[in-house]
N, C-alpha and C positions, 0 to 999 in steps of 0.2 A: 705775188702774194696770193694765198689761197682765199677763195670767196667765203665769207662768213655771213650767214643769214642775218637779217635785221633783228630777229627776235633775240639772238645772242649778242650781236654787235652793239645793240642799243638797250641791253638789259640794264635797268636802273642799278646804280651802285650806292645811292644815298636815299634817304627817306623822302627828301623833297623832289626826287625824280620819279617817284612812283605815281602812276597815272590813275586818277579816279578813286583812290583809297585814302583820302586825307583823314578820315575818321580813325583808321587803323594806325597810320604813321604818327599822327599827333598823340594818340594814346600811348604808344610805345615810347615816344620821346619823353613824354611827361613821366612815365614810369622810370625811365633811366635817370631823369633829372632828380626825382625824389627818392631814388634807390629803392623802389617798390617793385622789383622785378620778380615775377612768379617763377617757380621751378618747372612749370609745365604749361605750354601754350597749345591751343588747337586752332589752326587757321582753316576755315571751311568756306567754300563758295564755288561758283562755276569755274570751268576750265579757263586758263589763260588770263586771269585777272590779277596775278601778282602774289599768290600765296607763298610759293617757294622763294620768290625774289625777296619778299619782306622777311622771311625766315633767315635767309643768308645775310641780309643787311643787319638784322638784329644780332646774329652771331658775330659778325665783324665788329659791331660797336661794343659788344660785351668784352672782347679781347683786344680792342684797339688800345695802343699805348699812348696815343696823343689825340684823345677825343676832342672834337671842336666844341665851341661854346653852345651851339645848338644841338649837341649830342649826335653828330654825324661822324662816320669813320673818316679818318684822315687820309687813308689810302697810300701813305708813304712809310709807315712803320713796318717793322719786320713781320708782325702778325698779319697786317693787311696785305703785304706783298706775298706772304706764304699762302694766304687764302686765294689770292688772285691767280697764283701759279698752281693751285690745287695741290699744295704740299703742306698744308696745315694739319698737325696731329691733334689739335684741340677741337676742330670742327669736323664732324663725321656725318655723312649722309647715308641713309639706308632707304632703298626702294622696297617698300612692303609688298608691292605687287609680285615681285620675284623672290622675296625673302620673307615669307609669311608663315613659316613653321615654328614650332617650339624651339628647335635647335638654333635657329637664327636669333631668336629673342634671348636665349641663354647666352649666346656669344656676345650679344650686346650688353647684357647684364654683367658679364665678366669684364668687359672693357670699362664699365662705369667705375669699377673698383680702383682703377689707376688714376692718379691725380694728373692734371695737365702739366706738361713739361715747361711751358711758358704761358704767361697770362693768368687770368683769374678763374676762368670757367672752361669747362669741357662741354661743348654743345652737341647734341645729337638731333639731327633733322631726319624725321621719318616721313617720307612722302607716300601718299595713297595708303594711309594707315588703315582705312576701312577694309583693305584686302587681307589683313591678318586673320588667322583662324581663331576659333573660339578658345582653343587651348593656348594659343600664343598670347591672346589678350589676358587670359588668366595668369600666365607666367609673368606678364609684364606689370601686373597690378601693384604688387608690393614695392617694386623698384620705383614705379611712377609716383606712388603716394609718398614715400619717404626716401628720396634720393640723397646722396651726399651733398654737402653745401656747395660744392663746386660743379655739380652736374645740372644741366638745364636741358629739357626735352621740348622740341618744337615739332608738333604733329601737323600734317597737312592732309586734307581730304576734300573730295568733291561730293561725297555722299555721307553727310553727317548722320543721317538716320540709321546707317548700318553699324555705327559704333555703339558698343554696349554702354548702358548708363553708368556703370562703375568707372569706366574710363572718362566719360564726360564730366563726372563729378570731381575728378582730380585735376582738371585742366581749366585754364583761363581761356574762354572761347572768344574768338574774333570772327565775325561774319563779314566776308568780302562780298561786295555787290557787283552787279554787272556794270561795265564801263559804258557811259553814255556816248552817243554818236558824236556829240560835239567835242568831247575829250579825245576821242579817237582821231577826229579830223585835225585837231590842234596838234596832236603828237605827230601825225603823219606830215603835216606841214613843216614842223621843225626838222624832221628827217630829210624832207625834200630840200630844205635850205642847206643842210650840211652836205648832202650828196650832189647838189647842183642840178636838181631835177625840177622841171616846170610842170606843174599839175593843176588841172582845173579843180575848183572847189566842189563842183557837182560830182566829179569823178571820185574825189575822196569821200564824199557823202555816201556814194554807192558802196564803196569799200567798207565804210563804217557800218552801214546797214547789213551788208552781207556777213560781217563778222559776228553779228548777234551778241554784242557785249563782251567779246573776248579779244583783248588787245593782241595776243599772240596770233590768233587767226587773222586779224587785220594786217599784221606785219607779214605774215606768210602770203596773203593775197597781194599785198603791195609788192613783194619781191617777184611774184608771178607776173604782175602787170608790167613791172619795170623790165623784166626780161623780154616781154612782148613789144612794148612801146618805146623802150630806150629812155632818153632823157626828157621826153615830153609825153605826159600822160593826158589824154583827152577823155571826154565823157563817152564818145563813141567807142574808143578802145576798151574801156572798162565794161560796158554793157555787151560788147561783142565777145570779149574773152571770158566773162563770167556767166554768159548765157542769161542775161537779165533783160526783162521786157522794158523797153523805153517808156519813160513817163508820157511821151507824146502819144503813144497808143491809147492810153487811158483818158487823156484829155480829149482826143478826137472822138473816142467811143462815147464818152459822157455827153459831148455836144450832140452827137447823133441821137442819143437816147432822149435828150431834152427836146429836140426838134421832131421826134418820132419818125426819123428817117430809117426805116427798116432795111432798105437796100444798102445803105452805108454801114449799118450795124453788121449785116451778114458779110459784107466785103472786108471789113476790118478784121473780123474774127477769122476769115479765110486767110488773110494775109499773115496773121499771127501763126496759124497752123503751118502755112507754107514755109515760114522761117524756122520751123523746127521746134516750136514751143508746144507743150502739152496744154490741153484744155483746162486741166486742174490748176496749172500754174497761172493761166490767164484769169480764171475766175477768182483765185486767191489774190492776185494782184489788183483786180478790179475792186474787190472788197476792201483792200487796203486803201485804194484811191478814194472810194466813197467814205471810208472812215476819216480820211484827211479832210474831205469836203465838210463833213459834219463837225470836225474839230474847228474849222475855220469860221463856223457860224458865230462863234462867241470870241470876243477878244481875250477873255480869261483863259480859255482852253487853247489859244493859239500857240502857246509855248510847248504843247504836246506834239507839235508838228516837227519831226526830225528831218528837215530838208534844208536846202540852202535858201538864202534870202530871195533870190530870183524866182525860185519855185514857189516860195510862200506867196509872193505877189500873184503869181498865176493861179494858185489854189484859191486865193481870196477872191479873185475876179470870177472864177467859175462857181464858187460857193454862193455868190450873190445871185446867180441865175438859177441855181438848183433849189427848189423848195425842200424844206426839212422832211415833209411827208414823202416826197419822191426818194430822197436819199435813204430813209429808214426802210421803205418798202423794197428798194433795190438791194439793200444790205441783207434783208430777210431772204430774198430770192437767191442771193449769192450763197448764203449759209445753207439753205436747203439743197442747192445744187452741189455744193462741196460735200455735204454729208452723204448724199446718195450717189456720188460720182462713181465710186468703186463698184457699186452693185448694178450700174447701168450696162446693158449689153452694147448699145451704140453710144460711145462716149461723146462723139461730136453732136449727135442729135440731142443728147441729154443737155449739153451746154447751150445749144442753139435754142431749145425750148425755153430755157431760163432767160436767155437774152431777148427773145421775142416778147416774153411777158414783161420784161423791164421796159421795152420800147413803148408799150401801151399803158404804162402806169398812170400817165396823166389822164387818160380817158377813164380808167377804172376809179381814180380818185374823184373825178368830177361827177361820176354817175350818181352816187348817193345824194350829192348836193342838188343836182338838177331834179332828181325824183322828189326830194323834200320840198323844193320850191313849187313843183307842179302840184304836189298833193295839197300844199297850203293854198295855192291858187284855186284848186278845185273846191276846197272847203269854203273859201271866202266868197267866190263869185256866186254860187247858188243862193247864199243868204242875202246877197245884195240885189240880185237880178230876178230870182225866181221866187214865187210865193208858195210856201209849203201848205198854207191853209187856203181853202176855196174862197172865191169871191162871194160876198154876201148877195150881190145882185144876180148871180148865176146859179147859186146853190140853194134850193128850197130847204135842204136839211139845215144849212147854216142859218137861214132865216127863222126856222122853227126853234133852233137852239139858242139863238141870240136874244130873241124877244124876252123870254122869262129871265134870262141871266141879268138883264139890265135892271129889273125890279128887285132882285135879291142882293142883299149885301154879302160879301164874302165872309165865310166863317173859317174857323180853324180846321174843321173836318173837310171842307171843300175849298182848297186853295184856289185863288184867283189865277186866271191864265196869264202867262207872261206877256208884257207889253212890248219888249224889245226883241227878244229871241223868238223865232218862229217855232211852230210845233215840230217836234222831232220825228214826225212821220216821214219816211223816205219815199221817193218816187216809185211808181209801179215797175219801172224797168230795172230795178235793183232788188230782185226777190230775196237775195241772201240777207238783206238788212230790213226787210219788210216786217213791220210790227202789227200783227193781226190779232185782235182780241178774240179768243176762243174760250168756250166754257171749260175746256179741259185743262187750262193752265192753273198751276198751283200757286195761290197768293198767300199761302200760310206763313211765308217768311216775313210778311209785312205785319202780321198780327202776333205779337209776342205773348199775349195773355189768353189766346183762344184755346190752345191745347198744351198740355205739358210737353217738355222737350224729350222725355224718354220714349214717347210714341213715334218720334221722327228720327230714331237712331238709324243712320245709314239707309235712307230710302232708296229704293232701286226701281226706277221707271226706265225701262230699256227702250221702248218704242213709243211713238206718238199714238195715243189711243184713238179708236174710231168712235166719235161722239155724234154720229148722225142721229141717234135716237134722242139726244138731248136738245136738238135744235127746235122742236115745236114749242116748248114752253117759252123759249127766248123769242121766238117769232111772234108770240102773242103780244109782246111789248111793242108799241108803235115806235118808241125811240130806238129800240134795238133793231127792228126791221129796217127802219130808214138808215140806220148806221151801217148795216150789212149790205144794203143795196142802194148806193147813191145813184141819183138820176143825173142824166146828161154828162156822165163821165167825170163828175167832180169828185175830189178826194174827200173822204170822211174826216171829221174832226175827232181827235183823241179824247175819249171820256176821262173823267178824273178816276184815279185809282180806287177811291172808296165806292163810287157808284158801280164800277165794274165788279168789284168784290161783292157788293150787295147782290148783283144779278147772279153771280156764280153761286152764292149761298142759297138764293131762292131756288135756282135750278136744282141744286143738289137736294134740297129739302123736299122738292116735289117729286123727283125721280129716284133719288138714291135709296131711300128706305124700301121702295117697292121692289127694287132689284135685290138688295142685300138681304131682305127678310126671307126670301125664298131659298137662299143658299144654305147648304148644310155641309157637314164634314164629308158625307158620302159623295156629294157633287164635286167637291174639290179633289178628292182622291180619284174619282173616275176621270176627271179632266187631266190630272197629273199622270195617271196610268196611260191615257190615250196619247199624251205627248211622248212618253217614254217609248211607246210602241211605234211612234211615227219617225223616230230618229234612227240613224244607222250606226252611230258610234257606240261600241260596247262599253268603253270606259265611262262615257257619260251616262249610259243607261244604269251601270252599276252604282254610280254615285247618286243619281236621282232616286234609285230604289232604296238606297240606304238612308236617305234624308227623312226626318220626321216633320211632317207638315201639319199645320193647323190654320183655321180661319178666324180672323178677328176683325169684324166689320168688313172694310174693303181692303184689308191687308192680309197677305199670306205670310205666315211665319214658318221658316224652314230652319231646322236645327241640323247641323252637320258635325262630323267628328274631327275634321282636319282642315287646315288652312288651304290645302290643295283642293279639296272638294269645294270649299267656298269660292275659290278663284275660278274653278271650272264652271260652276253654276252661274256665276256672274257673267261669264263669257257667252253663255247661251242666250243670245239676243232674241231668239224666236220663242222662248219659253213664255214670257209674259204676254206677248201678243196672242199666242195660242190660248192661254188661260182667259184673257179678256174676252176674246171672241166666243170661247166655249161656254163661259159662265155668264156672258152678257153683262159684264161689269167694266165699263170703260175706265174707271178710276182705280182699278185694281193695282196694288203695288206689292212688292216683294221685300221682306225683311229677313236677311240671313243672319243666323246666330251660330257662334262656334262653341261647342261643348267638348272640351278635351277629354272628359271622362268617358264619352261614348266610344265604343270600338270603331275603328276605321271602317268605312263602308266597303272599301275594296279589300277582300281577304288576301293575306299574303300567300303567294304561290309556294308550294312545297319545294324545298331545295333538292336538286338532282344529285344523287350520290354517285361517286366515282366507283370504278371497279374494285379498288382497294377497300373503300368504305363499305361496299356491299359484302365483301368477303369477311371483314372483321365483324360485321353485324351477324353474319351467318355463324361465325365461330362463337360469338357470344351466346347465340341461341342454342348451338349444338357443338361442343368441343370436338366431336369426331370429324368435323369437316377439316380441321387442321391436320388430323392424322391421315386422312385420305389424301390431302395435298402432298404431305411429306412422303407417303408410301409410293404414290405414282409420279412423284417429281413433277408436279404441275406448277406452271408459272403464268403470270398475267401476260397479256399480249404486248403491253407497253414496256415490259421488263427486258 
């Protein structure tokens, strides 16, 4: 007897034998029961899921002479026997992949005109209908919409999106889904019982996963494994024949990652490569393994794990040892490695770098936590062990400041010093956090009513001003002098904000008017011109020359004509320092304003004309130039 492949030998002949498509089979049986059978059906879904099988079963039931109570074909009547022997004249199959022209559809339409010889219906099954041409679809529209009462069309396709909407609107559409691994394994076990084959359940799970939801592919793989292993199929036979990485590789590899055993990680990957597997296959298998570990973290998602029960227990044990943060980070590394694998010159090194990063995920995840604890400890210990304020017994400054404060009651303007938290002055060995009170600091943000807001529009202080000339008035104050020069290395105490601001205002009132009163527009323009001559950038020179400047107190107002000019002037960090030193105004600031109505400071460069443009300009000026060119047959060099 000739060998028949399992996909044909065990093709379902009844609706209840169809695997994994209960929603389709039950709907069709209900339609037969209520006599609500449509004249056109469209079965769409992935390959090997039972579209053509269901179409044939439906055609058999429609013409069966002895339909069962559950509306299944009897298989013994003349119509069922004729269909089984491929001799039925009422059921016709057409492969649209090879019969996709208008002539083939016209032939089909001609056959629709003839009534069935026996039975009620004439059924036309068109497989791979998406392969029909546009003209063939159009020729088929009228017949598909209004066929004779005895004609039924069943269309099958794997690519529903390629069918024109006018065809879709005339059909009753059934979407077939991918067959689950569990259903594939159950079906293969039934076949093994009928064939007398002993098969490991893990081996059948590998076949089901390799089939990727297509039962026909699973049966083809099953026949291949049976030819190799005979009547006993083992897990090792399947992974060897299908070139599949064993689960054990990934369990061992994950254990090595969790223990940060880099040597074992590299050896396992080398073993995988020596067995003939590609690095891309290994990294994708590892990602699938990590995904399964993440699924096992929750009992609700455990059903998403499509493996045998023995492997589920093993996954559950390893998932308990692997933190979720480790699994997610490793999954991200696997994804990056897979995306960039094809672009890498050294494939092995590319994968090994990703595996090395995975090996030290634990240290990378612990590093921010340790740093955070260290930082907290550094913040807590100084407040408990070190004194930020000087001792009263050792600091004469503190003794002078403390005595009058005891006799004065705290007011709203002068807040009382905190009793619990120390003064926020930082130690001298940390200069980046040192808070030193200098007269040049601007405290205007703390006085909301002192000056209107429009005078402080986008202040620009680019460098720290040199305020050596303002120190003498402050040095005259005994409190300020003692604060600036503490004795015996003791740290100064921080004055209240109001008292500091009062000193700054007093200093500005004493020194500021004497300096600003002498300034004039000519002095500003001379200093501005001197700075322009001192720089080397021509573009900056042009922009500075085009700016309109004016003096208003200690503020220089500059009006420019474009946002680019404004940005370039703001980047000139040496401009304000030069003007402060030149004009002897330490508190000098710059206020840039944009005036779009002004012409741009940088004039546009004239466009260079091509040879052709120059010629036509000459012709426009003197038409005889064209006559000279024509008479002497002159051409351009690029022609």
